[in-house]
C-alpha positions in Angstrom: 0.0 0.0 0.0 1.2 3.5 -0.8 -1.4 6.2 -0.1 -5.1 6.5 0.1 -5.8 8.1 -3.3 -3.3 5.9 -5.3 -4.6 2.8 -3.7 -8.3 3.4 -4.4 -7.8 4.6 -8.0 -5.5 1.7 -8.8 -7.9 -0.8 -7.2 -10.9 0.6 -9.2 -8.8 0.4 -12.4 -7.6 -3.1 -11.7 -11.1 -4.3 -10.9 -12.5 -2.9 -14.1 -9.6 -4.2 -16.3 -10.1 -7.7 -14.8 -13.8 -7.6 -15.6 -13.1 -6.4 -19.2 -10.7 -9.3 -19.8 -13.1 -11.8 -18.2 -15.8 -10.7 -20.7 -13.3 -10.7 -23.7 -14.0 -7.0 -24.4 -11.4 -4.6 -25.7 -12.1 -1.4 -24.0 -9.4 0.9 -22.7 -9.6 2.3 -19.1 -8.3 5.7 -18.3 -7.8 7.1 -14.8 -6.3 10.1 -13.0 -2.8 8.7 -13.3 -3.1 8.7 -17.2 -4.2 11.6 -19.4 -7.9 11.2 -20.4 -7.7 13.4 -23.5 -7.3 10.4 -25.8 -10.6 8.8 -24.7 -12.3 10.9 -27.4 -10.2 9.2 -30.0 -11.5 5.7 -29.0 -14.5 4.0 -30.6 -15.4 3.1 -27.0 -13.7 3.7 -23.7 -14.1 4.2 -20.0 -12.5 6.9 -17.8 -12.3 7.2 -14.0 -12.1 10.7 -12.4 -12.3 11.7 -8.7 -14.7 14.7 -8.4 -15.1 15.1 -4.7 -12.9 14.6 -1.6 -14.7 15.1 1.7 -13.4 14.4 5.2 -16.1 12.5 7.0 -15.4 12.1 10.7 -18.9 10.7 11.3 -17.7 7.4 9.8 -14.7 7.2 12.2 -14.1 5.9 15.6 -13.8 9.3 17.3 -10.8 11.4 18.3 -9.6 8.9 21.0 -10.2 5.7 19.1 -7.3 3.4 18.3 -6.8 0.1 16.5 -5.1 -2.5 18.8 -3.7 -5.6 17.0 -2.6 -8.4 19.3 0.9 -9.8 18.9 1.3 -13.6 19.8 4.4 -15.2 21.2 5.6 -18.7 20.4 3.1 -20.2 22.9 0.3 -18.5 21.0 -0.3 -16.1 23.8 -0.9 -12.4 23.6 2.4 -10.8 24.5 1.8 -7.2 23.3 -0.4 -5.0 21.1 0.4 -2.9 18.1 -1.5 0.3 18.6 -2.2 3.0 16.0 -4.7 5.9 15.8 -8.0 5.2 14.1 -7.6 6.1 10.4 -9.2 9.3 9.1 -12.3 8.6 7.1 -13.0 10.2 3.7 -15.9 10.1 1.2 -14.4 10.0 -2.3 -16.8 10.6 -5.2 -15.7 9.2 -8.5 -17.2 9.7 -12.0 -17.1 6.7 -14.4 -17.5 8.2 -17.9 -18.1 6.0 -20.9 -17.9 7.3 -24.5 -18.9 5.1 -27.4 -19.6 5.4 -31.1 -22.1 2.5 -31.2 -25.1 2.0 -28.9 -24.1 -1.6 -28.2 -20.7 -0.5 -26.9 -22.3 2.1 -24.7 -24.7 -0.6 -23.3 -21.8 -3.0 -22.8 -19.8 -0.4 -20.8 -22.9 0.5 -18.7 -23.5 -3.1 -17.9 -19.8 -3.7 -17.1 -19.9 -1.0 -14.4 -23.1 -2.4 -12.9 -21.9 -6.0 -12.9 -18.4 -5.2 -11.6 -19.3 -2.6 -8.9 -22.6 -4.1 -7.7 -24.5 -2.3 -4.9 -24.0 -3.7 -1.4 -20.7 -5.3 -2.4 -17.1 -4.3 -1.5 -14.1 -3.1 -3.5 -11.0 -5.2 -2.6 -7.9 -3.1 -2.6 -5.0 -3.8 -4.9 -1.5 -4.3 -3.4 1.2 -3.7 -5.9 3.9 -5.2 -3.7 2.1 -8.6 -3.3 2.8 -11.7 -5.4 6.5 -11.0 -5.8 5.9 -7.5 -7.1 3.3 -8.5 -9.7 0.5 -7.3 -7.5 -2.7 -8.9 -6.1 -6.0 -8.0 -4.5 -5.7 -8.1 -0.7 -8.0 -10.4 1.3 -8.5 -8.2 4.3 -8.3 -4.6 2.9 -11.4 -3.2 1.2 -13.5 -0.2 0.7 -17.3 0.2 0.9 -19.2 2.2 -1.8 -22.6 3.3 -2.8 -24.2 4.7 -6.0 -24.6 8.4 -6.2 -26.4 9.1 -9.5 -26.4 8.5 -13.3 -26.3 11.1 -16.1 -27.1 10.3 -19.8 -25.5 12.8 -22.2 -26.1 10.8 -25.4 -26.1 12.6 -28.8 -27.3 9.9 -31.1 -27.4 12.1 -34.2 -23.6 12.7 -33.8 -23.0 9.0 -33.1 -21.9 9.8 -29.6 -23.0 7.9 -26.5 -21.7 9.7 -23.4 -22.8 8.5 -20.0 -21.7 9.2 -16.4 -22.1 6.9 -13.4 -21.2 8.4 -10.0 -20.1 6.1 -7.2 -19.1 7.3 -3.6 -16.4 5.3 -1.9 -15.7 5.2 1.9 -11.9 5.2 2.3 -9.6 5.5 5.3 -6.3 7.3 5.4 -4.3 4.7 7.4 -0.9 6.4 7.4 -0.3 6.5 11.2 2.6 5.7 13.4 2.3 2.3 15.1 3.4 1.9 18.7 3.8 -1.3 20.8 2.1 -1.7 24.2 2.8 -4.7 26.5 0.0 -7.0 27.3 -1.4 -7.2 30.9 -0.9 -10.8 32.1 -1.8 -10.4 35.7 -3.4 -8.0 38.1 -2.5 -8.1 41.8 -4.6 -6.2 44.4 -5.5 -6.4 48.0 -8.1 -4.8 50.2 -8.9 -4.5 53.9 -12.0 -6.4 55.2 -11.6 -5.7 58.9 -9.6 -3.2 60.8 -7.5 -3.9 63.9 -6.4 -7.5 63.1 -2.7 -8.2 63.2 -0.8 -8.3 59.9 0.3 -11.9 60.5 -3.3 -13.1 60.2 -3.2 -13.0 56.3 -4.8 -15.8 54.3 -5.1 -16.5 50.6 -8.6 -17.3 49.5 -8.7 -20.0 46.8 -9.0 -18.7 43.2 -9.3 -15.1 44.4 -7.3 -12.1 45.2 -5.4 -11.8 48.5 -7.5 -10.9 51.5 -5.6 -9.0 54.1 -6.2 -8.6 57.8 -8.9 -11.3 58.4 -9.1 -14.0 61.1 -7.0 -17.0 60.2 -9.6 -19.8 59.7 -10.9 -20.2 56.1 -13.2 -22.8 54.9 -14.0 -23.2 51.2 -17.4 -24.7 50.2 -16.5 -24.8 46.5 -18.8 -26.5 44.0 -21.6 -27.0 46.6 -24.8 -28.5 45.0 -28.3 -27.9 46.2 -31.7 -27.5 44.5 -31.6 -24.7 41.9 -33.9 -21.8 42.0 -34.2 -18.6 43.9 -36.4 -18.6 47.0 -37.5 -22.2 46.6 -38.2 -22.5 50.3 -35.5 -25.0 51.0 -32.7 -24.0 53.3 -29.1 -25.0 52.4 -27.0 -26.0 55.4 -23.2 -26.2 55.4 -21.4 -27.7 58.4 -18.2 -25.9 59.4 -15.2 -27.8 60.9 -15.2 -25.8 64.1 -17.2 -23.2 66.0 -16.8 -19.7 64.4 -15.5 -16.9 66.5 -15.5 -13.1 65.9 -16.5 -11.6 62.6 -17.9 -14.0 59.9 -17.7 -13.1 56.2 -19.5 -14.9 53.4 -18.2 -14.8 49.8 -20.0 -16.1 46.7 -17.8 -16.3 43.6 -15.4 -13.9 45.3 -18.0 -11.3 46.0 -19.0 -10.3 49.6 -22.6 -11.4 50.4 -24.3 -9.2 52.9 -27.1 -10.6 55.1 -30.5 -8.8 54.9 -32.5 -9.5 58.0 -36.3 -9.8 57.7 -36.5 -8.9 54.0 -36.2 -12.3 52.5 -33.8 -11.0 49.9 -30.5 -12.5 50.9 -30.5 -14.2 54.3 -27.9 -16.4 55.9 -27.7 -17.4 59.6 -25.0 -18.9 61.7 -25.8 -21.2 64.7 -22.9 -23.0 66.3 -21.0 -24.6 63.5 -23.8 -24.6 60.9 -24.2 -22.0 58.2 -27.7 -21.7 56.6 -28.4 -19.8 53.4 -31.8 -18.9 52.0 -32.8 -16.7 49.1 -29.9 -16.8 46.6 -28.9 -19.3 44.0 -25.8 -21.5 44.4 -24.9 -23.6 41.3 -22.6 -26.5 41.1 -19.9 -24.3 39.5 -20.1 -21.6 42.2 -17.5 -21.0 44.9 -18.9 -20.3 48.4 -16.3 -19.3 51.0 -16.7 -18.6 54.7 -14.0 -16.5 56.4 -14.0 -16.4 60.2 
């Protein structure tokens, strides 16, 4: 790829030339990179000319948007990201002018444009450096387009059939500096759940972040199974290995569960070494932990 304008015009030209060859036609194609004055000396021909170039930020990702492309290491893990600014969007309006001496050639060229650049399709972009320098259409880069009008300027009495098809292309100026950002592989954080407990009473909850300054006994009731359904009227009782003392905390999937007395929303009670829960769902894949 070189620049936005060269890429789109070369891609349009290559697309039309390929279609002409596929239909065994012999029509020349002129574009902005070649003088179009000779088109009038042809029995039939087609020219491409950009007539409008409008910056269209409404089609972009916003001033703060970026493109983040993951970079994989030899273990197929994301090790970093290539980051670049979101490309500037433009609406480019092109005129496709056909001039022919015979009506049949004029109809052939009109049909060629309609068949090659069909509505609700995409224009694949041509990469001149691909295929060992011979060029090829890219599989991932393309432009959207839509029809923007048709003008018939035929003068049959002078044997001149002159027609213009307008097509608007949505193109992105992707010339931006790429930077590399490392991937985040781990997040470590800690939080206080009770004040005044000595520092040596630290425990590590299974499959969760570190919990600082809590009483030393921790029991995990992971993967507990009981009848599914919220407020099904059945209590779920878990037996603790010893009698709790002091503050008791209940965690469901790492989140603190607060008891709501008398409301029936989320109730749990503690009597001796039995923990009873009512009013919230515990699935077989849930982690239920009691800290005391």
